[in-house]
N, C-alpha and C positions, 0 to 999 in steps of 0.2 A: 911157682912159689909155694912151698909146703909150709905147714904150721910150725915146722922146726926151724925154718929160716927166721931171720930177724928183719925188722923194718923200722922206720923212724916214727917216733911219737914225739913231735917237736924235735928237739936236738938229741933226745935219747934214742938208743936202740933197744927195741923190745921184741919178744917173740911175735911172729906174725899172728898167731892165734889170740894174742892178748890185746892187739891194738883196738879192735872194734869195741871191746869192753871198756878200755881206758877212754876212748873218745866218747862213749856213751856216758861215762861218769862226768865228763866235762860238761856235756850239754844237759844232763839231768840237773847239774848244779846251777847252770846259768839260765835255764828255760824261762823262769818267771821274770827275769830282768832283761831278756834277750833284746827286745825291741828298744828299750830305753838305752841299753848299752850301745846298740848300733847307732842310734842318734847321736849319742855323746862321742863315740869313737870317731865317727865320720863327719861330725858337725852337720848331720842331716843329709850329707851328700849321697849316702847310700840310696836314698829315695830317687834321686836323679839317675843313678846307675840302673836301678830296677825299672824306672820308667823307660829308659832307652831299650832295655831288654824286652819289655812289653811291646814297644813299637816295632822292634825287629822281628818279634815272634809273629806279628800280623795274624793273630788268631781270628778265625771266622766262625760265624754261626754254624752250629751243628757239628763242629769238630771235636775230636778227643785229644785232650792235653794231659801230659804227665808232668807234674811239678815235683822233681826229686829233691830230697833234703828241703822240702817246702816249709818246714818249721812252723812259724807263726802265721803263715798263710797270706802274706801280702800280695804275692804274685797270683796265687790261687784265686783270691777274691776278685781281682781284675779279670782273669781268664773266665771265671764262672759267669760274669756278666756278658763277656764277649761271645761265648759259645751258645748262650741262651738255653732254654729248657730242652731243646733237641740235642744239645751237646753234653759232654761229660768232662769234668776235670778230676783227676786223681791226685790228691796230695799224699805223697809218699815220704816217709822219713824213717830212718832206722831207729830213732830214739823215741820211745813211748812218751816221755815227758814233753818233748817238743811237739809231738803229734797231738797230744791232749790240749796243750796251750792253743795250737792252731785251730782245733775243732771248737774249743770254747769261744775263741774270739770271733770266728766266722759265724757261729751260731748266734752269738750275742748281737751281731750286726745284721741278722736276718738273712744271711747268705747260705741258703740251704736248698736241697732239692736236686742239684746237678753236680754235687761234690761227693767223692768217695774218699775215705781215709784208709790208708794201707801202711802198716808197719812193714818196711821192706829194706833189704840190703841191695844197694845199687849194683853190686857184683853179680847178683842172680835175681833179677827182677821177675816177680811172679805173675807175668802177663803173657798173653799169646804173642806169637810172631806177627809182625806187620799190623800192629794194633793202634798206634797213636799217630796223629798228624804232626804234633809238636811235642818236644821234650825240652824242659828247662831244668837246669841245676844251678842254683845261685848260692855261692859260698859254701858248697858242700863237697866238691870233688877233692879238695886238698885233704879232707878227713878220711877219704876212702883208702883202704889198705892197698888193694890191687886196682889201680886206676885203669890199666889196660883192659882188665877183665870187665870193669864197670862200663867202659866206653863200648866194648863189644856187646854187652848186654843191652845197652841203650840202642845200639844199631839194630839189634835183632827185633826189638819190640816196635821200632818205627815202621811206618808204612813206606813203601817206595815213594820217593819224592818228599818225604817228611824231613823235618828240620830239627836239629839239636842246637841249643844255645847254652853255653857254659859261661856263667858270670863268676869270676874268681879274682882274688888278689893275685897280682903278678909282679913283674920286675919294673921298678921305675925307670923311665927312659929320659925324662926331662933333665937337662943339665943341672947338677947341684942338688937334685932332689933326694938322691940316695942317702947321704949322711943325715939329713934332716929327718927323713922317714925312719932311719934306724934309731935315732935318738928318741923319736916319738914312740916307736913300737916297743922298745925294750926298757924305757924309763917311765914314760907317761902312761902307756896302756895298762901295765900291771897295777900301777898306782890307782888308776881309775877303777879297775876291777875290784881293788880292795875297798875303795871308798863307796862305790855305788852298789856293788853286788856282794861285798864282803868275801871276795874270792880272787885273791891275787894269782894263785897257781893256774887257774883255768885260763886267765887272760895272758899269762906268760906262755902257756901252751899255744894259744891262738897266734901270738906274735911269732913264735918259733915255727908253727905249722905253715905260716905264710912264706917264710924264708925257704922252707924245704919243698915247696910246690914248684913244679916245672915252670920255666919261663915261657914267654909267649910262643916262640918258634918251636920249642920242644913239645908243648901241648898241641900245637897245630899238627906236628908230625905224628903224635900219638893218635890223634883223631883220624888222620889219614890211614895209619896202620890198622885202625879198627874198622875201616871200610867206608869212612865218610869221604865225600867228594866236595869240590868247590869250597874248601875250608879257608876261612879268613878270620881276622880278629880286629877289634877296635880297641885301641888304648884309651882309657878314660882316666882323667885326673893325672896326667903325666905318666901313665903306665902303672900307677899304684893298683889299679884294677884293669882287667881286660875282659872283653866280651868276645868269646870265640863262637863261630858259627860253622856248621857243617850240614850237609844234606845226605840222605840215603839214596843210593842209586835205585 
């Protein structure tokens, strides 16, 4: 994929080289209200999705964890407690505004000492080979321009036997859920964005980006192509969200 090719930004086609900048503008706009909007959009259920992710991560004391697209730091906070002072958690995000919100919130909560903050692009992670025990990316992969490249980069920095967890919106599988979810996404979601964050366009993009993200089986295949083994996934809330898991050989 060259910078002269096009890729999707929501339902639009844009030059590959412009997508990261456009995504950055969205998250710069929503950073301050991101947690509030997550609660409103999911009726608080996103906390259960993340709790399940933390349980499957099974992080242990002394381990190194990479939380990609870690944003406001809710996963990082939990992992920091689990790895203890001997371990390390890296909160990485491509967006400086989101990273700063995460740093401020965790610092305010007194969660310091074993967390590192890194502004990084998932497609070219600035870490050594075989470095992390666990990598998580929650609601971030759909915003990455070249997902195959990002998955390969994650595989590279994982230790052999290490685990990747991808929590992301997916394709509803429960009977009758699709039309209801479409109506919610394209009518209510932008309206809530307007009322709560004064930003209809960013939440219209978020709804569109969810639809453009690979479905469960496609993403599983992409993980396998990137070198992950024993790949599986768990449908949550009728498949509105899926948690994918894979291991490095």
